[in-house]
N, C-alpha and C positions, 0 to 999 in steps of 0.2 A: 281804842288806844292809838295814839299817833305813832307813825312809823319812825323808827330810830335810824338816822343816817349811818351808813357804814363809815368807819374811819377811812378817810380818803385823801388826806393831804400829806405831803411829804415834808421831811425835815423837822427841825425843832419848832419852828413857827406853826407848821401844819399840825403837829401834835398838840400844841397849846390851843389852836383854833378848834380842833376836834373835841378837846375836853370842854372848851367853852360852850360849844354847840351841844354836847352831851348834857352838861349841867342845865342849860336853858331848856332842853327837851324834857328833862325830868321835872322841871318847874312847870312847864306847860302841861305835862301829864297830870300833875297834882290838881291844877285848876280846871282842866278841861271838863271834868265830870261834876263840877260844883254847880248847883242851881244859882242863879243870879243873886238870890236873897242871901245865900251863905257867902258868896264872893264879896258882896258889898256890905254885909252886916257889920255894924260897929260893935265891937266886943265890949263887954263890961270893963270898966276901968281896971278892976283887979286882975283881969285876964290879959289886958293889953301888954305887949312887950315893947320896951324901948320907945314908948309914945306912939306906936303904930297902931291905928285903930281898926284896920280891916285887912283882909287878904289883898283886896284891890290896891290899897295904899302900899303894901309891901311890894307887890309886883310892879307898881308904878315906879317905886324907888329903884328897882333893878333896871328898868328900862332907862330911866333918866341917868343913872350912874353909868350904864353901859354906853349910852351915846356920848356922855361926857368923856369917857376913856377913849372911845373911838376918835373923837375930835382931838384929843390930846395927841394921839398917834398921827392923825391927819396933819395937824399943825407941824409936828416934828418933821414930816416928810414933805412939807411945802404944799400940801393939798388944801383945797377949800373945805371949811367946816360944813358939816351937814346940820341943817336946822330941822329937827325931827318933828316936833309937834305931835308926837305919837300919843295914842290914847289907850286907856285900859279900863273903860267903863264896864266892859263885859269880858269874860274869859276869852271869847273869840277875838275881840279887839286886842286884848293883851297878848295873845299868841301871835297875832299878826305884827304887833309892835316889837315883840321879842325877835321875831324873824328879821324884821327890818334892822334892828340893832345889830344882830349878827352879820347881816349883809353889809352894813356900814363898816363894821370892824374888818370884815374880810376885804372889803374894797380898800380900806386904809393900808392893808398889808400887801396889796397887789404889787408885784414887782420885787418883793422882798422874801419870797417863800424859800429861796435857796440859801438864805443866810445860815452860817453855821453858829454853833453855840458861842464861840469866841466873838464873832461879829455881833451877835445879839447883846453881848455884855458891854459892847462899846457904844451902843446907841442909847444915849441918856435922854430922858424926858422929865422935865420939871413939872411937878403937880402944883396947882394953885395953893394947896395946903402946906407947901414947903418941903415936900419930900422929893428927892430925885430918884427915879426908877430907871433901871435898864428896861428895854422893850420887853424882855422876858419877864421881869418882875411885875411890870404893869399888866401884862396879860394874865399872869398868875393872880394878881390882885383882882382883876375883873372876874375870874373864875370863882375865887373865894367869895366875892360879893354874892354871886348867884347861889352858891352852895349854902352860905349863911342864911340868906333870905328864904331859901327853900326849906331849911330847918325851921325857920319861924313859921312858915306856912304849915308845915307838919304839926308844929305845936298848936297853932290855931285850930287845925282840923281836930286834933285830939281834944282840945278844950270844948269845941262845939259838940263833939260826940258825948263827952262827959256831961255837959250841961243839958243836952237833949235827953240823956238817959235819966237824969234826975227829975226832969219836968214831967 
């Protein structure tokens, strides 16, 4: 089992980043013990959720969305975007990519850790899908993406167990 980092960052942004890291660590723990065949297995159409065909695809979506959100923050703070090209063909590569996604987000927040809650509410970031977020809301959105996709992975794992029990 992977070591869980201790809560270590200060301030409201630190708390959000700690929760983001915790959620990603839980996802990495789910996939770490999977054999490659289970990780990449395309599930039967009736079992697929929301058009996602495998655990690998679910995890890849987390990585892509996480980098997208990190780049939205980077743009807002006048930083260069990060072109990730991360991969998720195996649980190990996915874990490394999730770590890189977290590092990219953490780097985007560098120099802003001591913002208070009021200041967080004044930093607006416009998403390409037409929603304006405060920095706090955008990080909360990133956390929820990981938590939601982790639940989908849990559901896949249950479906795989049920199917194997029937076979």
